[in-house]
N, C-alpha and C positions, 0 to 999 in steps of 0.2 A: 764171472760169477764167483769163481773160487776165491779170487782176490777180495771181492766184496765180503764174502763170508769170513775169511781170515781176519780182515780188518774189523769186522763187527765184533768179533770175539775179543780182540786185543786193543782196538782203537777208540778214539774219541768219537762220540756220536755225530758231531757236526762234520768231522773229517769223513766219516763213513757216508753220510748223506751226500756230501760234495762229490766223493769218488763215484758213488752210484749214479748220480746225475750225469757226470762226465761220461761214464761207460754207456749209459742209455743214449746219450747224444751220438757217441761214436758208432754204436751199433745201428742207429737209425739211418746212417749213411751207407750201409753195406748193401751189396747186391742181393743177399739173402733176405734182408729186411724188405726191400722193394718187392721181391718175389712173394714173400709172405703176405704183404698188404694186397698185392694184385690178386693173389689166389683167394684171399678172404672175400674181396669184392666180387670176384667171379664165381664164388661158392664152389671151389675146387681144392684139391690137395696141392700144397706147394711142392715144388721141385727145388731142393736146396743144393748148392754147389760148394758150400763151405767158404764163401767169400762175402 
């Protein structure tokens, strides 16, 4: 997120959007993302591990 914000201040708009899309894709494959999705469906608080 910090990298996205720094680039938004100094970078080209299209580069920023590409970078943000790339980061969203990568975070979608994390264990914490799977836990967040599962917890949402199960209507409970997620337990994150930082992975």
